[in-house]
C-alpha positions as CSV (number, residue, x, y, z in Angstrom):
1,I,85.3,89.0,94.7
2,G,85.5,92.6,94.9
3,Q,86.2,94.7,91.9
4,P,89.7,96.1,92.8
5,V,90.8,92.4,93.3
6,L,89.5,91.4,89.9
7,K,91.2,94.6,88.4
8,A,94.5,93.5,89.6
9,K,94.2,89.9,88.8
10,A,93.3,90.8,85.2
11,K,96.3,93.3,85.1
12,D,98.6,90.4,86.5
13,M,97.3,88.1,84.0
14,E,97.9,90.4,81.2
15,K,101.5,91.0,82.7
16,Q,102.1,87.3,82.6
17,F,100.5,86.9,79.1
18,A,102.7,89.6,77.5
19,K,105.7,88.0,79.1
20,N,105.0,84.6,77.7
21,L,104.1,86.3,74.3
22,G,107.4,88.1,74.2
23,A,109.2,84.8,75.2
24,A,107.5,83.0,72.5
25,F,108.2,85.3,69.7
26,A,111.7,86.6,70.9
27,P,113.5,83.9,73.1
28,A,116.8,86.0,72.9
29,A,115.4,89.1,73.9
30,A,113.4,87.5,76.9
31,Q,116.8,85.6,78.0
32,G,118.5,89.1,77.9
33,A,115.5,90.8,79.8
34,A,115.7,87.9,82.5
């Protein structure tokens, strides 16, 4: 796997993690954003 691909994958996972974290701590806010 190339470095750029790895970086992109990490960033994507980070984004997903942040979204899940936000949904876990602020369900109402997450619902509003979505």
